[in-house]
TIPA-644943 format. One record per residue (C-alpha): residue number from 1; x, y, z. Coordinates in steps of 0.02 Angstrom, whole numbers, padded with zeros to 5 digits, always signed. Last residue first. Layout:
N
+------+--------+--------+--------+
! resi !      x !      y !      z !
+------+--------+--------+--------+
!  NUM !      X !      Y !      Z !
...
+------+--------+--------+--------+
***
This chain:
239
+------+--------+--------+--------+
! resi !      x !      y !      z !
+------+--------+--------+--------+
!  239 ! -00685 ! +00108 ! +03861 !
!  238 ! -00774 ! +00261 ! +03930 !
!  237 ! -00615 ! +00355 ! +03968 !
!  236 ! -00542 ! +00303 ! +03800 !
!  235 ! -00694 ! +00371 ! +03708 !
!  234 ! -00685 ! +00533 ! +03805 !
!  233 ! -00501 ! +00553 ! +03764 !
!  232 ! -00529 ! +00526 ! +03578 !
!  231 ! -00497 ! +00706 ! +03525 !
!  230 ! -00347 ! +00724 ! +03643 !
!  229 ! -00366 ! +00821 ! +03804 !
!  228 ! -00224 ! +00940 ! +03843 !
!  227 ! -00324 ! +01095 ! +03797 !
!  226 ! -00458 ! +01049 ! +03922 !
!  225 ! -00329 ! +01044 ! +04062 !
!  224 ! -00262 ! +01214 ! +04015 !
!  223 ! -00437 ! +01289 ! +04009 !
!  222 ! -00464 ! +01263 ! +04195 !
!  221 ! -00563 ! +01132 ! +04290 !
!  220 ! -00476 ! +00991 ! +04383 !
!  219 ! -00429 ! +00852 ! +04262 !
!  218 ! -00433 ! +00667 ! +04306 !
!  217 ! -00317 ! +00539 ! +04228 !
!  216 ! -00319 ! +00350 ! +04244 !
!  215 ! -00174 ! +00242 ! +04184 !
!  214 ! -00237 ! +00066 ! +04207 !
!  213 ! -00188 ! -00092 ! +04300 !
!  212 ! -00241 ! -00272 ! +04268 !
!  211 ! -00204 ! -00245 ! +04083 !
!  210 ! -00103 ! -00407 ! +04066 !
!  209 ! +00068 ! -00327 ! +04092 !
!  208 ! +00050 ! -00195 ! +04030 !
!  207 ! -00060 ! -00042 ! +04060 !
!  206 ! -00242 ! -00015 ! +04013 !
!  205 ! -00289 ! +00165 ! +03971 !
!  204 ! -00421 ! +00272 ! +04056 !
!  203 ! -00423 ! +00456 ! +04011 !
!  202 ! -00511 ! +00621 ! +04043 !
!  201 ! -00615 ! +00592 ! +04200 !
!  200 ! -00686 ! +00754 ! +04265 !
!  199 ! -00664 ! +00864 ! +04418 !
!  198 ! -00746 ! +01035 ! +04440 !
!  197 ! -00871 ! +00982 ! +04572 !
!  196 ! -00838 ! +00810 ! +04647 !
!  195 ! -00969 ! +00671 ! +04642 !
!  194 ! -00950 ! +00633 ! +04456 !
!  193 ! -00763 ! +00605 ! +04480 !
!  192 ! -00796 ! +00485 ! +04624 !
!  191 ! -00922 ! +00389 ! +04521 !
!  190 ! -00793 ! +00359 ! +04384 !
!  189 ! -00659 ! +00297 ! +04503 !
!  188 ! -00780 ! +00182 ! +04595 !
!  187 ! -00853 ! +00120 ! +04430 !
!  186 ! -00681 ! +00053 ! +04385 !
!  185 ! -00715 ! -00087 ! +04509 !
!  184 ! -00586 ! -00128 ! +04641 !
!  183 ! -00561 ! -00309 ! +04690 !
!  182 ! -00380 ! -00365 ! +04719 !
!  181 ! -00353 ! -00246 ! +04863 !
!  180 ! -00180 ! -00207 ! +04933 !
!  179 ! -00066 ! -00219 ! +05085 !
!  178 ! -00004 ! -00399 ! +05095 !
!  177 ! -00135 ! -00441 ! +05226 !
!  176 ! -00266 ! -00368 ! +05109 !
!  175 ! -00206 ! -00484 ! +04971 !
!  174 ! -00237 ! -00638 ! +05078 !
!  173 ! -00420 ! -00591 ! +05106 !
!  172 ! -00445 ! -00544 ! +04921 !
!  171 ! -00372 ! -00702 ! +04840 !
!  170 ! -00539 ! -00790 ! +04812 !
!  169 ! -00627 ! -00631 ! +04755 !
!  168 ! -00487 ! -00590 ! +04634 !
!  167 ! -00488 ! -00769 ! +04569 !
!  166 ! -00674 ! -00760 ! +04533 !
!  165 ! -00654 ! -00593 ! +04445 !
!  164 ! -00513 ! -00665 ! +04339 !
!  163 ! -00620 ! -00815 ! +04293 !
!  162 ! -00761 ! -00713 ! +04219 !
!  161 ! -00840 ! -00546 ! +04261 !
!  160 ! -00810 ! -00363 ! +04300 !
!  159 ! -00622 ! -00379 ! +04329 !
!  158 ! -00546 ! -00258 ! +04453 !
!  157 ! -00453 ! -00102 ! +04400 !
!  156 ! -00287 ! -00077 ! +04487 !
!  155 ! -00208 ! +00094 ! +04481 !
!  154 ! -00087 ! +00204 ! +04390 !
!  153 ! -00157 ! +00371 ! +04437 !
!  152 ! -00133 ! +00547 ! +04372 !
!  151 ! -00228 ! +00687 ! +04456 !
!  150 ! -00219 ! +00836 ! +04339 !
!  149 ! -00198 ! +01024 ! +04343 !
!  148 ! -00297 ! +01166 ! +04266 !
!  147 ! -00354 ! +01225 ! +04437 !
!  146 ! -00214 ! +01184 ! +04561 !
!  145 ! -00214 ! +01017 ! +04651 !
!  144 ! -00201 ! +01010 ! +04842 !
!  143 ! -00389 ! +00987 ! +04864 !
!  142 ! -00409 ! +00865 ! +04719 !
!  141 ! -00280 ! +00748 ! +04796 !
!  140 ! -00372 ! +00760 ! +04962 !
!  139 ! -00536 ! +00710 ! +04882 !
!  138 ! -00445 ! +00563 ! +04801 !
!  137 ! -00393 ! +00507 ! +04974 !
!  136 ! -00571 ! +00521 ! +05037 !
!  135 ! -00629 ! +00414 ! +04892 !
!  134 ! -00496 ! +00281 ! +04924 !
!  133 ! -00526 ! +00267 ! +05112 !
!  132 ! -00414 ! +00135 ! +05194 !
!  131 ! -00275 ! +00152 ! +05063 !
!  130 ! -00202 ! +00012 ! +04956 !
!  129 ! -00318 ! +00020 ! +04805 !
!  128 ! -00277 ! +00204 ! +04780 !
!  127 ! -00088 ! +00183 ! +04787 !
!  126 ! -00020 ! +00085 ! +04637 !
!  125 ! +00054 ! +00246 ! +04566 !
!  124 ! -00010 ! +00411 ! +04632 !
!  123 ! +00038 ! +00569 ! +04536 !
!  122 ! -00032 ! +00740 ! +04585 !
!  121 ! -00005 ! +00877 ! +04456 !
!  120 ! +00011 ! +01066 ! +04456 !
!  119 ! +00031 ! +01069 ! +04644 !
!  118 ! -00010 ! +01179 ! +04795 !
!  117 ! -00194 ! +01216 ! +04762 !
!  116 ! -00247 ! +01201 ! +04945 !
!  115 ! -00106 ! +01203 ! +05072 !
!  114 ! +00000 ! +01047 ! +05104 !
!  113 ! +00003 ! +00926 ! +05250 !
!  112 ! -00089 ! +00788 ! +05160 !
!  111 ! -00219 ! +00696 ! +05262 !
!  110 ! -00288 ! +00552 ! +05156 !
!  109 ! -00116 ! +00512 ! +05086 !
!  108 ! -00043 ! +00497 ! +05262 !
!  107 ! +00129 ! +00577 ! +05267 !
!  106 ! +00312 ! +00533 ! +05292 !
!  105 ! +00405 ! +00666 ! +05194 !
!  104 ! +00517 ! +00689 ! +05044 !
!  103 ! +00554 ! +00867 ! +04989 !
!  102 ! +00609 ! +00979 ! +04847 !
!  101 ! +00667 ! +00844 ! +04727 !
!  100 ! +00736 ! +00943 ! +04579 !
!   99 ! +00914 ! +00923 ! +04645 !
!   98 ! +00919 ! +00736 ! +04615 !
!   97 ! +01101 ! +00704 ! +04661 !
!   96 ! +01093 ! +00520 ! +04616 !
!   95 ! +01159 ! +00456 ! +04783 !
!   94 ! +01064 ! +00586 ! +04884 !
!   93 ! +00897 ! +00557 ! +04798 !
!   92 ! +00917 ! +00367 ! +04808 !
!   91 ! +00956 ! +00376 ! +04995 !
!   90 ! +00801 ! +00481 ! +05023 !
!   89 ! +00696 ! +00354 ! +04927 !
!   88 ! +00768 ! +00211 ! +05032 !
!   87 ! +00723 ! +00306 ! +05191 !
!   86 ! +00549 ! +00330 ! +05119 !
!   85 ! +00516 ! +00144 ! +05109 !
!   84 ! +00568 ! +00121 ! +05291 !
!   83 ! +00458 ! +00271 ! +05342 !
!   82 ! +00303 ! +00199 ! +05260 !
!   81 ! +00159 ! +00323 ! +05241 !
!   80 ! +00235 ! +00399 ! +05086 !
!   79 ! +00263 ! +00574 ! +05019 !
!   78 ! +00362 ! +00643 ! +04873 !
!   77 ! +00384 ! +00822 ! +04816 !
!   76 ! +00453 ! +00858 ! +04644 !
!   75 ! +00496 ! +01013 ! +04543 !
!   74 ! +00497 ! +00991 ! +04355 !
!   73 ! +00638 ! +01046 ! +04239 !
!   72 ! +00756 ! +00906 ! +04291 !
!   71 ! +00642 ! +00789 ! +04192 !
!   70 ! +00571 ! +00644 ! +04290 !
!   69 ! +00653 ! +00474 ! +04272 !
!   68 ! +00763 ! +00485 ! +04427 !
!   67 ! +00611 ! +00501 ! +04542 !
!   66 ! +00511 ! +00351 ! +04485 !
!   65 ! +00593 ! +00217 ! +04593 !
!   64 ! +00585 ! +00330 ! +04746 !
!   63 ! +00577 ! +00190 ! +04876 !
!   62 ! +00392 ! +00223 ! +04905 !
!   61 ! +00330 ! +00380 ! +04818 !
!   60 ! +00156 ! +00340 ! +04882 !
!   59 ! +00096 ! +00513 ! +04833 !
!   58 ! +00202 ! +00598 ! +04700 !
!   57 ! +00172 ! +00785 ! +04704 !
!   56 ! +00222 ! +00884 ! +04550 !
!   55 ! +00267 ! +01068 ! +04535 !
!   54 ! +00277 ! +01137 ! +04359 !
!   53 ! +00254 ! +01017 ! +04214 !
!   52 ! +00087 ! +00972 ! +04134 !
!   51 ! +00154 ! +00862 ! +03994 !
!   50 ! +00280 ! +00803 ! +04123 !
!   49 ! +00141 ! +00725 ! +04228 !
!   48 ! +00077 ! +00620 ! +04082 !
!   47 ! +00253 ! +00560 ! +04040 !
!   46 ! +00285 ! +00516 ! +04222 !
!   45 ! +00124 ! +00416 ! +04233 !
!   44 ! +00164 ! +00320 ! +04073 !
!   43 ! +00341 ! +00285 ! +04135 !
!   42 ! +00279 ! +00209 ! +04298 !
!   41 ! +00142 ! +00109 ! +04214 !
!   40 ! +00265 ! +00028 ! +04095 !
!   39 ! +00391 ! -00008 ! +04234 !
!   38 ! +00270 ! -00092 ! +04355 !
!   37 ! +00335 ! -00270 ! +04336 !
!   36 ! +00517 ! -00213 ! +04316 !
!   35 ! +00531 ! -00128 ! +04484 !
!   34 ! +00403 ! -00232 ! +04580 !
!   33 ! +00498 ! -00377 ! +04658 !
!   32 ! +00676 ! -00309 ! +04654 !
!   31 ! +00629 ! -00131 ! +04698 !
!   30 ! +00515 ! -00187 ! +04839 !
!   29 ! +00637 ! -00308 ! +04921 !
!   28 ! +00695 ! -00215 ! +05076 !
!   27 ! +00537 ! -00105 ! +05088 !
!   26 ! +00405 ! -00243 ! +05073 !
!   25 ! +00401 ! -00284 ! +05259 !
!   24 ! +00388 ! -00100 ! +05306 !
!   23 ! +00254 ! -00093 ! +05173 !
!   22 ! +00143 ! -00220 ! +05261 !
!   21 ! +00170 ! -00146 ! +05434 !
!   20 ! +00122 ! +00029 ! +05375 !
!   19 ! -00031 ! -00037 ! +05285 !
!   18 ! -00093 ! -00134 ! +05435 !
!   17 ! -00065 ! +00016 ! +05549 !
!   16 ! -00165 ! +00132 ! +05435 !
!   15 ! -00319 ! +00021 ! +05428 !
!   14 ! -00388 ! -00080 ! +05285 !
!   13 ! -00555 ! -00148 ! +05223 !
!   12 ! -00650 ! -00062 ! +05364 !
!   11 ! -00648 ! +00113 ! +05289 !
!   10 ! -00720 ! +00058 ! +05122 !
!    9 ! -00853 ! -00046 ! +05211 !
!    8 ! -00905 ! +00101 ! +05320 !
!    7 ! -00931 ! +00200 ! +05160 !
!    6 ! -00844 ! +00340 ! +05065 !
!    5 ! -00933 ! +00405 ! +04910 !
!    4 ! -00971 ! +00581 ! +04965 !
!    3 ! -00840 ! +00676 ! +04867 !
!    2 ! -00776 ! +00840 ! +04931 !
!    1 ! -00744 ! +01015 ! +04870 !
+------+--------+--------+--------+
***
């Protein structure tokens, strides 16, 4: 199973060293700067993952802000490319006694060191627009996901027109130095799903503040995933 959407441009936008350096700088202040701003998306992703339950992989776990909010009934693994960020996550797990966290590991999202079909859900919050190869990373999420499971993203969706699109284009070079993309069309998510056998888009829902980010869910085959779709899921995905 693999998508074929990756391009030389996608790979050249970022490189692994740039991302690691950027998030090493963010690590000391990440919770303060982004904790409240991303709270709605964080809780929406957790709620979606807990509807599935079982074993959940959080990619880009960062400082572990999400970990205390998961139910004790689910089993969690967290990975991140930034060792300084992950050290803060490990400290949080120890201080809060989060016994449902099985493992935290430094790992590249595009090359996950897990067997096929290892997880019931893969959660990635504010990750896909920060990796060198978004489509290849999504391929990897699909690989480690069990049939009937879901990929749950909270991710940036670029504006299609207007002043916001102009601002995103203007700010893009500076944003890349900070470790993320400002321009990322929803069409890239949708085309990736079409390119991968057995994967389909089941929801897209704008998240506060301002709707610059969306909750995006992909299901991987299986009757269980179909049963979880709401009657208007297709309409939301197309919206």
